[in-house]
PATIMI-376226 format. One record per residue: residue in three letters; residue number from 1; z, x, y of N, C-alpha, C in turn. Coordinates in steps of 0.05 Angstrom, whole numbers. Layout:
<res: ALA; n: NUM; n_z: Z; n_x: X; n_y: Y; ca_z: Z; ca_x: X; ca_y: Y; c_z: Z; c_x: X; c_y: Y>
...
***
This chain:
<res: MET; n: 1; n_z: 966; n_x: 306; n_y: -301; ca_z: 962; ca_x: 282; ca_y: -286; c_z: 939; c_x: 285; c_y: -265>
<res: ALA; n: 2; n_z: 941; n_x: 307; n_y: -250; ca_z: 921; ca_x: 312; ca_y: -229; c_z: 894; c_x: 318; c_y: -241>
<res: LEU; n: 3; n_z: 894; n_x: 332; n_y: -264; ca_z: 868; ca_x: 338; ca_y: -277; c_z: 855; c_x: 313; c_y: -289>
<res: ASP; n: 4; n_z: 872; n_x: 295; n_y: -298; ca_z: 861; ca_x: 269; ca_y: -308; c_z: 848; c_x: 253; c_y: -285>
<res: LEU; n: 5; n_z: 861; n_x: 253; n_y: -262; ca_z: 850; ca_x: 239; ca_y: -239; c_z: 824; c_x: 252; c_y: -230>
<res: ILE; n: 6; n_z: 823; n_x: 278; n_y: -229; ca_z: 798; ca_x: 291; ca_y: -221; c_z: 776; c_x: 286; c_y: -241>
<res: GLY; n: 7; n_z: 783; n_x: 285; n_y: -267; ca_z: 763; ca_x: 279; ca_y: -288; c_z: 752; c_x: 250; c_y: -284>
<res: TRP; n: 8; n_z: 770; n_x: 231; n_y: -279; ca_z: 761; ca_x: 204; ca_y: -275; c_z: 744; c_x: 202; c_y: -250>
<res: LEU; n: 9; n_z: 751; n_x: 216; n_y: -229; ca_z: 735; ca_x: 215; ca_y: -204; c_z: 708; c_x: 227; c_y: -208>
<res: LEU; n: 10; n_z: 706; n_x: 249; n_y: -222; ca_z: 680; ca_x: 261; ca_y: -228; c_z: 663; c_x: 243; c_y: -246>
<res: ALA; n: 11; n_z: 676; n_x: 230; n_y: -265; ca_z: 661; ca_x: 212; ca_y: -283; c_z: 650; c_x: 188; c_y: -267>
<res: GLY; n: 12; n_z: 666; n_x: 178; n_y: -249; ca_z: 658; ca_x: 155; ca_y: -232; c_z: 636; c_x: 164; c_y: -213>
<res: LEU; n: 13; n_z: 639; n_x: 187; n_y: -202; ca_z: 618; ca_x: 198; ca_y: -184; c_z: 592; c_x: 202; c_y: -199>
<res: GLY; n: 14; n_z: 594; n_x: 213; n_y: -223; ca_z: 570; ca_x: 217; ca_y: -239; c_z: 556; c_x: 190; c_y: -246>
<res: ALA; n: 15; n_z: 572; n_x: 170; n_y: -253; ca_z: 561; ca_x: 144; ca_y: -259; c_z: 547; c_x: 132; c_y: -234>
<res: LEU; n: 16; n_z: 560; n_x: 134; n_y: -211; ca_z: 548; ca_x: 124; ca_y: -187; c_z: 522; c_x: 139; c_y: -180>
<res: LEU; n: 17; n_z: 522; n_x: 165; n_y: -183; ca_z: 498; ca_x: 180; ca_y: -178; c_z: 476; c_x: 173; c_y: -197>
<res: GLY; n: 18; n_z: 483; n_x: 167; n_y: -222; ca_z: 463; ca_x: 159; ca_y: -242; c_z: 451; c_x: 132; c_y: -234>
<res: VAL; n: 19; n_z: 467; n_x: 114; n_y: -224; ca_z: 456; ca_x: 88; ca_y: -216; c_z: 437; c_x: 91; c_y: -192>
<res: VAL; n: 20; n_z: 445; n_x: 107; n_y: -173; ca_z: 428; ca_x: 111; ca_y: -149; c_z: 402; c_x: 124; c_y: -157>
<res: VAL; n: 21; n_z: 403; n_x: 146; n_y: -173; ca_z: 378; ca_x: 160; ca_y: -181; c_z: 361; c_x: 142; c_y: -198>
<res: GLY; n: 22; n_z: 373; n_x: 126; n_y: -216; ca_z: 358; ca_x: 108; ca_y: -233; c_z: 344; c_x: 86; c_y: -217>
<res: GLY; n: 23; n_z: 358; n_x: 76; n_y: -196; ca_z: 346; ca_x: 56; ca_y: -179; c_z: 322; c_x: 67; c_y: -163>
<res: PHE; n: 24; n_z: 325; n_x: 92; n_y: -154; ca_z: 303; ca_x: 105; ca_y: -140; c_z: 279; c_x: 108; c_y: -158>
<res: PHE; n: 25; n_z: 283; n_x: 118; n_y: -182; ca_z: 260; ca_x: 122; ca_y: -200; c_z: 249; c_x: 95; c_y: -209>
<res: GLY; n: 26; n_z: 266; n_x: 75; n_y: -213; ca_z: 256; ca_x: 49; ca_y: -220; c_z: 239; c_x: 36; c_y: -199>
<res: ARG; n: 27; n_z: 247; n_x: 40; n_y: -174; ca_z: 231; ca_x: 29; ca_y: -151; c_z: 205; c_x: 43; c_y: -149>
<res: ALA; n: 28; n_z: 205; n_x: 70; n_y: -153; ca_z: 179; ca_x: 85; ca_y: -152; c_z: 161; c_x: 76; c_y: -174>
<res: ARG; n: 29; n_z: 172; n_x: 71; n_y: -198; ca_z: 155; ca_x: 63; ca_y: -220; c_z: 144; c_x: 35; c_y: -215>
<res: GLY; n: 30; n_z: 160; n_x: 17; n_y: -204; ca_z: 150; ca_x: -10; ca_y: -197; c_z: 128; c_x: -9; c_y: -177>
<res: ARG; n: 31; n_z: 130; n_x: 9; n_y: -157; ca_z: 109; ca_x: 11; ca_y: -137; c_z: 83; c_x: 21; c_y: -150>
<res: ARG; n: 32; n_z: 85; n_x: 41; n_y: -168; ca_z: 61; ca_x: 51; ca_y: -181; c_z: 48; c_x: 29; c_y: -198>
<res: GLU; n: 33; n_z: 65; n_x: 14; n_y: -213; ca_z: 53; ca_x: -7; ca_y: -229; c_z: 40; c_x: -29; c_y: -212>
<res: GLY; n: 34; n_z: 53; n_x: -36; n_y: -190; ca_z: 41; ca_x: -55; ca_y: -172; c_z: 15; c_x: -46; c_y: -160>
<res: ARG; n: 35; n_z: 14; n_x: -21; n_y: -153; ca_z: -11; ca_x: -10; ca_y: -142; c_z: -33; c_x: -10; c_y: -163>
<res: ARG; n: 36; n_z: -26; n_x: -2; n_y: -188; ca_z: -46; ca_x: -3; ca_y: -209; c_z: -56; c_x: -31; c_y: -215>
<res: GLU; n: 37; n_z: -38; n_x: -51; n_y: -214; ca_z: -45; ca_x: -78; ca_y: -219; c_z: -64; c_x: -88; c_y: -197>
<res: ALA; n: 38; n_z: -58; n_x: -81; n_y: -172; ca_z: -75; ca_x: -89; ca_y: -150; c_z: -103; c_x: -77; c_y: -152>
<res: GLU; n: 39; n_z: -104; n_x: -51; n_y: -160; ca_z: -130; ca_x: -39; ca_y: -164; c_z: -146; c_x: -52; c_y: -186>
<res: ARG; n: 40; n_z: -132; n_x: -59; n_y: -208; ca_z: -145; ca_x: -72; ca_y: -230; c_z: -155; c_x: -99; c_y: -222>
<res: ASP; n: 41; n_z: -140; n_x: -114; n_y: -207; ca_z: -149; ca_x: -141; ca_y: -198; c_z: -173; c_x: -138; c_y: -179>
<res: ALA; n: 42; n_z: -172; n_x: -119; n_y: -161; ca_z: -195; ca_x: -115; ca_y: -143; c_z: -220; c_x: -107; c_y: -159>
<res: LEU; n: 43; n_z: -217; n_x: -91; n_y: -179; ca_z: -240; ca_x: -83; ca_y: -196; c_z: -251; c_x: -107; c_y: -211>
<res: GLU; n: 44; n_z: -234; n_x: -125; n_y: -221; ca_z: -243; ca_x: -149; ca_y: -235; c_z: -257; c_x: -167; c_y: -215>
<res: ARG; n: 45; n_z: -247; n_x: -171; n_y: -191; ca_z: -260; ca_x: -188; ca_y: -171; c_z: -287; c_x: -176; c_y: -163>
<res: MET; n: 46; n_z: -289; n_x: -150; n_y: -161; ca_z: -314; ca_x: -137; ca_y: -154; c_z: -335; c_x: -142; c_y: -176>
<res: HIS; n: 47; n_z: -326; n_x: -140; n_y: -201; ca_z: -345; ca_x: -145; ca_y: -223; c_z: -354; c_x: -175; c_y: -224>
<res: GLU; n: 48; n_z: -335; n_x: -193; n_y: -218; ca_z: -343; ca_x: -221; ca_y: -216; c_z: -363; c_x: -226; c_y: -194>
<res: ARG; n: 49; n_z: -359; n_x: -213; n_y: -171; ca_z: -378; ca_x: -217; ca_y: -149; c_z: -405; c_x: -205; c_y: -156>
<res: ILE; n: 50; n_z: -406; n_x: -182; n_y: -169; ca_z: -431; ca_x: -170; ca_y: -178; c_z: -446; c_x: -188; c_y: -197>
<res: GLU; n: 51; n_z: -431; n_x: -199; n_y: -216; ca_z: -444; ca_x: -217; ca_y: -236; c_z: -454; c_x: -242; c_y: -223>
<res: SER; n: 52; n_z: -439; n_x: -254; n_y: -204; ca_z: -448; ca_x: -278; ca_y: -191; c_z: -473; c_x: -272; c_y: -174>
<res: GLY; n: 53; n_z: -474; n_x: -248; n_y: -161; ca_z: -497; ca_x: -241; ca_y: -146; c_z: -522; c_x: -237; c_y: -164>
<res: ARG; n: 54; n_z: -517; n_x: -225; n_y: -187; ca_z: -539; ca_x: -221; ca_y: -205; c_z: -550; c_x: -247; c_y: -215>
<res: SER; n: 55; n_z: -532; n_x: -266; n_y: -221; ca_z: -542; ca_x: -292; ca_y: -231; c_z: -556; c_x: -307; c_y: -208>
<res: ALA; n: 56; n_z: -547; n_x: -304; n_y: -183; ca_z: -561; ca_x: -317; ca_y: -161; c_z: -589; c_x: -305; c_y: -157>
<res: VAL; n: 57; n_z: -591; n_x: -279; n_y: -160; ca_z: -618; ca_x: -267; ca_y: -158; c_z: -635; c_x: -276; c_y: -181>
<res: ARG; n: 58; n_z: -624; n_x: -277; n_y: -205; ca_z: -639; ca_x: -286; ca_y: -228; c_z: -648; c_x: -315; c_y: -224>
<res: ASP; n: 59; n_z: -630; n_x: -332; n_y: -214; ca_z: -638; ca_x: -360; ca_y: -210; c_z: -658; c_x: -363; c_y: -188>
<res: GLY; n: 60; n_z: -656; n_x: -346; n_y: -167; ca_z: -675; ca_x: -347; ca_y: -145; c_z: -703; c_x: -338; c_y: -153>
<res: ARG; n: 61; n_z: -705; n_x: -319; n_y: -171; ca_z: -731; ca_x: -309; ca_y: -180; c_z: -744; c_x: -329; c_y: -199>
<res: ASP; n: 62; n_z: -728; n_x: -344; n_y: -213; ca_z: -739; ca_x: -363; ca_y: -232; c_z: -740; c_x: -391; c_y: -220>
<res: ALA; n: 63; n_z: -740; n_x: -393; n_y: -194; ca_z: -739; ca_x: -420; ca_y: -181; c_z: -766; c_x: -434; c_y: -179>
<res: GLY; n: 64; n_z: -786; n_x: -422; n_y: -191; ca_z: -812; ca_x: -436; ca_y: -191; c_z: -833; c_x: -422; c_y: -175>
<res: ASP; n: 65; n_z: -850; n_x: -437; n_y: -164; ca_z: -873; ca_x: -427; ca_y: -149; c_z: -864; c_x: -412; c_y: -123>
<res: PRO; n: 66; n_z: -874; n_x: -388; n_y: -118; ca_z: -866; ca_x: -373; ca_y: -94; c_z: -872; c_x: -388; c_y: -68>
<res: ALA; n: 67; n_z: -895; n_x: -402; n_y: -68; ca_z: -902; ca_x: -416; ca_y: -44; c_z: -882; c_x: -439; c_y: -38>
<res: GLU; n: 68; n_z: -874; n_x: -452; n_y: -59; ca_z: -854; ca_x: -474; ca_y: -56; c_z: -827; c_x: -463; c_y: -47>
<res: ARG; n: 69; n_z: -819; n_x: -440; n_y: -57; ca_z: -794; ca_x: -427; ca_y: -49; c_z: -796; c_x: -420; c_y: -19>
<res: LEU; n: 70; n_z: -819; n_x: -410; n_y: -11; ca_z: -822; ca_x: -403; ca_y: 18; c_z: -820; c_x: -428; c_y: 35>
<res: ARG; n: 71; n_z: -831; n_x: -451; n_y: 27; ca_z: -829; ca_x: -475; ca_y: 42; c_z: -800; c_x: -485; c_y: 44>
<res: ARG; n: 72; n_z: -785; n_x: -482; n_y: 22; ca_z: -757; ca_x: -491; ca_y: 22; c_z: -740; c_x: -472; c_y: 40>
<res: ASN; n: 73; n_z: -746; n_x: -447; n_y: 39; ca_z: -730; ca_x: -428; ca_y: 54; c_z: -738; c_x: -428; c_y: 84>
<res: ASP; n: 74; n_z: -761; n_x: -438; n_y: 91; ca_z: -771; ca_x: -438; ca_y: 118; c_z: -751; c_x: -453; c_y: 136>
<res: GLY; n: 75; n_z: -740; n_x: -475; n_y: 127; ca_z: -722; ca_x: -490; ca_y: 143; c_z: -695; c_x: -476; c_y: 147>
<res: ARG; n: 76; n_z: -688; n_x: -458; n_y: 130; ca_z: -662; ca_x: -444; ca_y: 131; c_z: -662; c_x: -422; c_y: 153>
<res: TRP; n: 77; n_z: -686; n_x: -414; n_y: 161; ca_z: -687; ca_x: -393; ca_y: 182; c_z: -684; c_x: -406; c_y: 208>
***
């Protein structure tokens, strides 16, 4: 009788310990995945900004006569 009770208590304690350790590792894994997703999003935004800057430079260089561009930009200073 006492050995059965000790066995049940050890099994319950093992199950509880498994839940706690599993939760800890699950939380750590979630943090890692969240960090990777944030880094990936930041990298995508950086590439989008680079491409928009390149297209702006390309459009600025093809904007026509340099003297006319200078006259248009003169008012912006």
